[in-house]
Phi, psi and omega in degrees: 000134184289152179271353176297140178231156176255130180261121180236122185269134178223099183078227177269002185250147176241128183249131182262110178258109180297140176283103183276001174301127183288133181263120191294324187258020176288150182300317179294324182292320180293319180300316180305306183297322178297314186294321182297314181296320181293324176295321175296320179295317181295321180294318181293318181293319179297327185274349180299314181294322181298307179301320180297313180299312187295317178300319184286325179290321185290320179295318187272319181267337181290339183294329179271324189282325183255016179260197180288351180266017189299316183293318179295317180298319185277352181233337189282164173283149178302147178282163178239137172056236185273005178294144177257159177080224182082179183206190185237023183304309177306321179293323175298312179300314180298316184295312180299319181299311181295323179288322177301313179299314176298327178295313181302321180285314192276327187292311183297312184294324181293317180290323180294318176300317183292323175305310182300312179297324184264337185235304191287317184213055186300331182261357186289163177297323176301312181297318181294318178296317182294317179301314178302313184294323172300316177292330171293319184292338181288344168254017178295123180302125186299320183302326178293323174301322174297317182292323176296313183289328176299320179291327184274316186253305189302315182304323184268329185239349185090178179288134182197163184292335175293320176292326174292319179298320177297317179298319179285335179290323179299320180286328181279332186308311185293322181296313175302314182297309183295316181293318180292322174302309180297320173302319181285330177294331186282351175294128186298138180300327181299328175297315184289323174297326181289325177292320173298321181297331179265011172100010179287144175285172176297317179300319177295320175301317179299309189282321184265338189239300190295305180298314180297322180288323181270009185299317182301319179290319178299314182294328177301310180296321177300308184300318180289326176295316179298314184296322175295320183286328183298331179273357188289146178227321185305310181295331183284339173300327180265351190235314182259333182062233185202153172212146178270010184236163179294152179288105182275335182207168174256034180295133185282358186242119175044065181220076181298145185231138179287154173208155184301313184295322180289319181300319175299320176296316181288313186283333183294335180265006185270158184269016184254126182300326183296313179293322178296323175299312181298326178296319177295324176294321178291321181299318180292325179291320178298312182294331181286322176298313179299320178299316179300315177292325175292325177293318174302321180294322179294318183296314178295320182295332182264352180282160181233138176271000000 
């Protein structure tokens, strides 16, 4: 900013008005322009792989998904060997079922843990340890969650959607806990103090003030956790395995279940063009599912209660 000023006389007073006009060759302006250009360049370079992958998915998988075979692709059983046609219906149903099971398990426990970490005992040793373990679990290799559930459930009951859902819930839990804790911490203290001031109990404050106010942030964490779980494949190899048939029941005993990620893994290595095309189609469907959950997360993050 220039130090030049305009002097304007008004009666007996003299007012010094700084020149607020931006100087193009001023040091800070040059630095700002350079950094802005670098930021755009880095953003464009970072988006090139993403755009190329999406383009390839649309070109390779969109021919079956957006064509006349849409209904067959979304509802038919996967083909075997030299069979033509077929679809990914069982994989879509299995993926949604296991993600739903994981959500039902992880969300209640995650929110309860977040309430304890943020309100009931934020400075206790248990809270400190739990918070540390949750952060460690965010970088937990997903295949180890599958191995853990395999040893606990699959060895005793066999492959099932419940085993797959439990494995996915292990991966979802830390995301839900940490996001919900931060959302609860963002609730203004004056709102809680006002509720206590009119005679509310701690339980009433949590249910009537804290959770409704922090709901957008909590739902954002839940949606992001669901989006991450929907694309997991390694834990499902050890827990749900795969099936070419629709999920007829949620039996926890010997009931292998199809999923999109495992279908992609199986079909992409086959020497049959039909299966390879279905693998591309399943990849596109999986990306669209994850995209929907990310959009929902952004919607809940921007909404206000």
